ROMAR-10958 format. One record per residue (C-alpha): x, y, z; residue number from 0. Coordinates in steps of 0.25 Angstrom, whole numbers, plus 2048, in hexadecimal, padded with zeros to 3 digits. Layout:
REM residues N
<rec east="X" north="Y" up="Z" resi="NUM"/>
...
//
This chain:
REM residues 248
<rec east="210" north="7C2" up="BEA" resi="0"/>
<rec east="209" north="7B5" up="BE8" resi="1"/>
<rec east="204" north="7AC" up="BF3" resi="2"/>
<rec east="20E" north="7A1" up="BEF" resi="3"/>
<rec east="219" north="7AA" up="BEF" resi="4"/>
<rec east="215" north="7AF" up="BFD" resi="5"/>
<rec east="214" north="7A0" up="C02" resi="6"/>
<rec east="222" north="79D" up="BFC" resi="7"/>
<rec east="228" north="7A9" up="C03" resi="8"/>
<rec east="222" north="7A4" up="C10" resi="9"/>
<rec east="227" north="796" up="C0E" resi="10"/>
<rec east="235" north="79B" up="C0A" resi="11"/>
<rec east="235" north="7A4" up="C17" resi="12"/>
<rec east="232" north="799" up="C1F" resi="13"/>
<rec east="23C" north="790" up="C1A" resi="14"/>
<rec east="247" north="79A" up="C1A" resi="15"/>
<rec east="244" north="7A0" up="C28" resi="16"/>
<rec east="23F" north="793" up="C2F" resi="17"/>
<rec east="233" north="79A" up="C35" resi="18"/>
<rec east="226" north="795" up="C39" resi="19"/>
<rec east="21F" north="7A2" up="C36" resi="20"/>
<rec east="21E" north="7A4" up="C27" resi="21"/>
<rec east="219" north="7B3" up="C28" resi="22"/>
<rec east="225" north="7B8" up="C30" resi="23"/>
<rec east="227" north="7C6" up="C2A" resi="24"/>
<rec east="236" north="7C5" up="C2C" resi="25"/>
<rec east="238" north="7B8" up="C25" resi="26"/>
<rec east="22F" north="7BC" up="C1A" resi="27"/>
<rec east="236" north="7C9" up="C17" resi="28"/>
<rec east="244" north="7C2" up="C18" resi="29"/>
<rec east="23F" north="7B7" up="C0E" resi="30"/>
<rec east="239" north="7C2" up="C05" resi="31"/>
<rec east="246" north="7C9" up="C04" resi="32"/>
<rec east="24D" north="7BC" up="C01" resi="33"/>
<rec east="243" north="7B9" up="BF6" resi="34"/>
<rec east="246" north="7C7" up="BF0" resi="35"/>
<rec east="255" north="7C4" up="BF1" resi="36"/>
<rec east="253" north="7B7" up="BE9" resi="37"/>
<rec east="24B" north="7BE" up="BDF" resi="38"/>
<rec east="255" north="7C9" up="BDD" resi="39"/>
<rec east="260" north="7BE" up="BDB" resi="40"/>
<rec east="258" north="7B7" up="BD1" resi="41"/>
<rec east="255" north="7C4" up="BCA" resi="42"/>
<rec east="264" north="7C8" up="BCA" resi="43"/>
<rec east="267" north="7BA" up="BC4" resi="44"/>
<rec east="25C" north="7BD" up="BB9" resi="45"/>
<rec east="262" north="7CA" up="BB6" resi="46"/>
<rec east="270" north="7C5" up="BB5" resi="47"/>
<rec east="26B" north="7BA" up="BAB" resi="48"/>
<rec east="264" north="7C3" up="BA3" resi="49"/>
<rec east="270" north="7CC" up="BA2" resi="50"/>
<rec east="278" north="7C0" up="B9E" resi="51"/>
<rec east="26E" north="7BC" up="B93" resi="52"/>
<rec east="26E" north="7CB" up="B8E" resi="53"/>
<rec east="27D" north="7CB" up="B8D" resi="54"/>
<rec east="27D" north="7BE" up="B86" resi="55"/>
<rec east="273" north="7C2" up="B7C" resi="56"/>
<rec east="27A" north="7CF" up="B79" resi="57"/>
<rec east="287" north="7C8" up="B76" resi="58"/>
<rec east="27F" north="7BE" up="B6D" resi="59"/>
<rec east="279" north="7CA" up="B66" resi="60"/>
<rec east="287" north="7D1" up="B64" resi="61"/>
<rec east="28D" north="7C4" up="B5F" resi="62"/>
<rec east="282" north="7C3" up="B55" resi="63"/>
<rec east="284" north="7D1" up="B50" resi="64"/>
<rec east="293" north="7CF" up="B4F" resi="65"/>
<rec east="290" north="7C2" up="B47" resi="66"/>
<rec east="287" north="7C9" up="B3E" resi="67"/>
<rec east="291" north="7D4" up="B3B" resi="68"/>
<rec east="29B" north="7C9" up="B38" resi="69"/>
<rec east="292" north="7C2" up="B2E" resi="70"/>
<rec east="290" north="7CF" up="B27" resi="71"/>
<rec east="29F" north="7D1" up="B26" resi="72"/>
<rec east="2A0" north="7C3" up="B20" resi="73"/>
<rec east="295" north="7C6" up="B16" resi="74"/>
<rec east="29D" north="7D2" up="B12" resi="75"/>
<rec east="2A9" north="7CA" up="B10" resi="76"/>
<rec east="2A2" north="7BF" up="B08" resi="77"/>
<rec east="29C" north="7C9" up="AFF" resi="78"/>
<rec east="2AA" north="7D0" up="AFD" resi="79"/>
<rec east="2AF" north="7C2" up="AF9" resi="80"/>
<rec east="2A3" north="7C1" up="AEF" resi="81"/>
<rec east="29C" north="7B6" up="AF7" resi="82"/>
<rec east="28E" north="7BB" up="AF7" resi="83"/>
<rec east="288" north="7AE" up="AFC" resi="84"/>
<rec east="291" north="7AE" up="B08" resi="85"/>
<rec east="28E" north="7BD" up="B0B" resi="86"/>
<rec east="280" north="7B9" up="B0A" resi="87"/>
<rec east="281" north="7AE" up="B15" resi="88"/>
<rec east="289" north="7B7" up="B1E" resi="89"/>
<rec east="27F" north="7C2" up="B1D" resi="90"/>
<rec east="274" north="7B7" up="B21" resi="91"/>
<rec east="27C" north="7B3" up="B2D" resi="92"/>
<rec east="27E" north="7C2" up="B30" resi="93"/>
<rec east="26F" north="7C4" up="B30" resi="94"/>
<rec east="26C" north="7B8" up="B39" resi="95"/>
<rec east="276" north="7BE" up="B43" resi="96"/>
<rec east="270" north="7CB" up="B42" resi="97"/>
<rec east="262" north="7C5" up="B45" resi="98"/>
<rec east="268" north="7BE" up="B51" resi="99"/>
<rec east="26F" north="7CA" up="B56" resi="100"/>
<rec east="261" north="7D2" up="B55" resi="101"/>
<rec east="25A" north="7C7" up="B5D" resi="102"/>
<rec east="265" north="7C7" up="B67" resi="103"/>
<rec east="264" north="7D6" up="B68" resi="104"/>
<rec east="255" north="7D5" up="B6B" resi="105"/>
<rec east="258" north="7CB" up="B76" resi="106"/>
<rec east="263" north="7D4" up="B7C" resi="107"/>
<rec east="258" north="7E0" up="B7C" resi="108"/>
<rec east="24E" north="7D7" up="B83" resi="109"/>
<rec east="258" north="7D1" up="B8D" resi="110"/>
<rec east="25D" north="7DF" up="B90" resi="111"/>
<rec east="24F" north="7E3" up="B94" resi="112"/>
<rec east="24D" north="7D6" up="B9D" resi="113"/>
<rec east="25B" north="7D9" up="BA4" resi="114"/>
<rec east="256" north="7E8" up="BA6" resi="115"/>
<rec east="249" north="7E3" up="BAC" resi="116"/>
<rec east="250" north="7D9" up="BB5" resi="117"/>
<rec east="25A" north="7E3" up="BBA" resi="118"/>
<rec east="24E" north="7EC" up="BBD" resi="119"/>
<rec east="247" north="7E1" up="BC5" resi="120"/>
<rec east="254" north="7DD" up="BCC" resi="121"/>
<rec east="256" north="7EC" up="BD1" resi="122"/>
<rec east="247" north="7EC" up="BD5" resi="123"/>
<rec east="248" north="7DF" up="BDD" resi="124"/>
<rec east="255" north="7E4" up="BE3" resi="125"/>
<rec east="24E" north="7F1" up="BE8" resi="126"/>
<rec east="242" north="7E9" up="BED" resi="127"/>
<rec east="24C" north="7DF" up="BF4" resi="128"/>
<rec east="253" north="7EB" up="BFB" resi="129"/>
<rec east="246" north="7F1" up="BFF" resi="130"/>
<rec east="241" north="7E3" up="C04" resi="131"/>
<rec east="24D" north="7E2" up="C0D" resi="132"/>
<rec east="24B" north="7EF" up="C13" resi="133"/>
<rec east="23C" north="7EC" up="C15" resi="134"/>
<rec east="23F" north="7DE" up="C1A" resi="135"/>
<rec east="248" north="7E4" up="C25" resi="136"/>
<rec east="23E" north="7EE" up="C29" resi="137"/>
<rec east="232" north="7E5" up="C29" resi="138"/>
<rec east="23A" north="7DA" up="C31" resi="139"/>
<rec east="23D" north="7E5" up="C3B" resi="140"/>
<rec east="22E" north="7E9" up="C3C" resi="141"/>
<rec east="22A" north="7DA" up="C3D" resi="142"/>
<rec east="233" north="7D8" up="C48" resi="143"/>
<rec east="22F" north="7E4" up="C50" resi="144"/>
<rec east="220" north="7E0" up="C4E" resi="145"/>
<rec east="223" north="7D2" up="C53" resi="146"/>
<rec east="22A" north="7D7" up="C5F" resi="147"/>
<rec east="21F" north="7E1" up="C62" resi="148"/>
<rec east="215" north="7D6" up="C60" resi="149"/>
<rec east="21C" north="7CD" up="C6A" resi="150"/>
<rec east="21D" north="7D8" up="C74" resi="151"/>
<rec east="20E" north="7DB" up="C72" resi="152"/>
<rec east="20B" north="7CC" up="C74" resi="153"/>
<rec east="213" north="7CC" up="C81" resi="154"/>
<rec east="20D" north="7D9" up="C86" resi="155"/>
<rec east="1FF" north="7D3" up="C83" resi="156"/>
<rec east="202" north="7C6" up="C8B" resi="157"/>
<rec east="207" north="7CF" up="C97" resi="158"/>
<rec east="1FB" north="7D8" up="C96" resi="159"/>
<rec east="1F0" north="7CD" up="C96" resi="160"/>
<rec east="1E5" north="7CC" up="CA0" resi="161"/>
<rec east="1EA" north="7C0" up="CA6" resi="162"/>
<rec east="1F8" north="7C6" up="CA9" resi="163"/>
<rec east="1F2" north="7D2" up="CAE" resi="164"/>
<rec east="1E8" north="7CB" up="CB7" resi="165"/>
<rec east="1F4" north="7C3" up="CBD" resi="166"/>
<rec east="1FB" north="7D0" up="CC0" resi="167"/>
<rec east="1EF" north="7D5" up="CC7" resi="168"/>
<rec east="1EE" north="7C8" up="CCF" resi="169"/>
<rec east="1FD" north="7C9" up="CD3" resi="170"/>
<rec east="1FB" north="7D8" up="CD7" resi="171"/>
<rec east="1EF" north="7D4" up="CE0" resi="172"/>
<rec east="1F7" north="7C9" up="CE6" resi="173"/>
<rec east="203" north="7D2" up="CE9" resi="174"/>
<rec east="1FA" north="7DD" up="CEF" resi="175"/>
<rec east="1F4" north="7D2" up="CF8" resi="176"/>
<rec east="202" north="7CD" up="CFC" resi="177"/>
<rec east="206" north="7DC" up="CFF" resi="178"/>
<rec east="1F9" north="7DE" up="D08" resi="179"/>
<rec east="1FC" north="7D1" up="D0F" resi="180"/>
<rec east="20A" north="7D5" up="D12" resi="181"/>
<rec east="205" north="7E3" up="D17" resi="182"/>
<rec east="1FB" north="7DC" up="D20" resi="183"/>
<rec east="205" north="7D3" up="D26" resi="184"/>
<rec east="20E" north="7DE" up="D29" resi="185"/>
<rec east="203" north="7E6" up="D30" resi="186"/>
<rec east="1FF" north="7DA" up="D38" resi="187"/>
<rec east="20D" north="7D8" up="D3C" resi="188"/>
<rec east="20F" north="7E6" up="D41" resi="189"/>
<rec east="202" north="7E6" up="D48" resi="190"/>
<rec east="206" north="7D9" up="D50" resi="191"/>
<rec east="212" north="7E0" up="D55" resi="192"/>
<rec east="20A" north="7EC" up="D59" resi="193"/>
<rec east="200" north="7E3" up="D60" resi="194"/>
<rec east="20B" north="7DD" up="D68" resi="195"/>
<rec east="210" north="7EB" up="D6C" resi="196"/>
<rec east="202" north="7EF" up="D71" resi="197"/>
<rec east="200" north="7E2" up="D78" resi="198"/>
<rec east="20D" north="7E4" up="D80" resi="199"/>
<rec east="208" north="7F2" up="D84" resi="200"/>
<rec east="1FA" north="7ED" up="D88" resi="201"/>
<rec east="200" north="7E2" up="D90" resi="202"/>
<rec east="208" north="7EC" up="D98" resi="203"/>
<rec east="1FC" north="7F4" up="D9A" resi="204"/>
<rec east="1F4" north="7E8" up="DA0" resi="205"/>
<rec east="1FF" north="7E5" up="DAA" resi="206"/>
<rec east="1FF" north="7F3" up="DAF" resi="207"/>
<rec east="1F0" north="7F3" up="DB0" resi="208"/>
<rec east="1F1" north="7E6" up="DB8" resi="209"/>
<rec east="1FB" north="7EB" up="DC1" resi="210"/>
<rec east="1F3" north="7F8" up="DC4" resi="211"/>
<rec east="1E7" north="7EF" up="DC7" resi="212"/>
<rec east="1EF" north="7E7" up="DD1" resi="213"/>
<rec east="1F4" north="7F4" up="DD7" resi="214"/>
<rec east="1E6" north="7F9" up="DD9" resi="215"/>
<rec east="1E1" north="7EC" up="DE0" resi="216"/>
<rec east="1ED" north="7ED" up="DE9" resi="217"/>
<rec east="1E9" north="7FB" up="DED" resi="218"/>
<rec east="1F3" north="802" up="DE4" resi="219"/>
<rec east="1EF" north="80F" up="DDC" resi="220"/>
<rec east="1EA" north="80E" up="DCE" resi="221"/>
<rec east="1F4" north="80F" up="DC3" resi="222"/>
<rec east="1EC" north="811" up="DB6" resi="223"/>
<rec east="1F4" north="81D" up="DB3" resi="224"/>
<rec east="202" north="818" up="DB6" resi="225"/>
<rec east="20B" north="814" up="DAB" resi="226"/>
<rec east="20E" north="806" up="DA8" resi="227"/>
<rec east="21B" north="805" up="DB0" resi="228"/>
<rec east="215" north="80C" up="DBC" resi="229"/>
<rec east="209" north="803" up="DBC" resi="230"/>
<rec east="213" north="7F7" up="DBC" resi="231"/>
<rec east="21B" north="7FC" up="DC8" resi="232"/>
<rec east="20E" north="7FE" up="DD0" resi="233"/>
<rec east="20A" north="7F0" up="DCD" resi="234"/>
<rec east="217" north="7EB" up="DD2" resi="235"/>
<rec east="216" north="7F4" up="DDF" resi="236"/>
<rec east="207" north="7EE" up="DE1" resi="237"/>
<rec east="20C" north="7E0" up="DDF" resi="238"/>
<rec east="218" north="7E3" up="DEA" resi="239"/>
<rec east="20E" north="7E8" up="DF4" resi="240"/>
<rec east="205" north="7DD" up="DF2" resi="241"/>
<rec east="210" north="7D3" up="DF5" resi="242"/>
<rec east="214" north="7DB" up="E02" resi="243"/>
<rec east="206" north="7DB" up="E07" resi="244"/>
<rec east="205" north="7CC" up="E05" resi="245"/>
<rec east="212" north="7CA" up="E0C" resi="246"/>
<rec east="20E" north="7D2" up="E19" resi="247"/>
//
């Protein structure tokens, strides 16, 4: 295929499909099949015309042979009538018609060969067209599959780039930091509640110890080993005794 034929096919593909990408496999294959179909139509027309010409030549040849036979019969008739000159003219006309018939027969033979070759070419083109249609569908399916695979690979490439993965790493670290902060806040909150409980207990122990010290100062017995409730009662008794002594 020549360079100009390829350029012409690309131009026709662009005009027929209105696409910006001239080398689109699907459009080129479609246009190629259309071109082959046009060639087949033209070839069929040529075959029909050649057959019509052959038939016309055959009729002309048969007519020339019929006319030649008719002039031979007339020559015989003229000779029977004793008109030798007329018989000679009839034979001359017969000879010319025979030569014409021979020339036409040669044309018929030539045209028969042409028609046979055109028919063979037509059958070959029909076979190639059928094969091209089958391959076209197969190649278009493969092209679409390849394009879809290419788009998918490009999408996967964009997702798997270094910047995208770095962004995921940063977000992972941020999530881990937020989770750690939440855990620390929860621990601090639970620790505060525990601290309050211990402060309440320690505050009660200080009151008990203070009461015991007051009791000792007032002559009471030590209460280090008494429970917190007993120490409280002893402290109340010490305060009562102190009030009585002050009254008297």
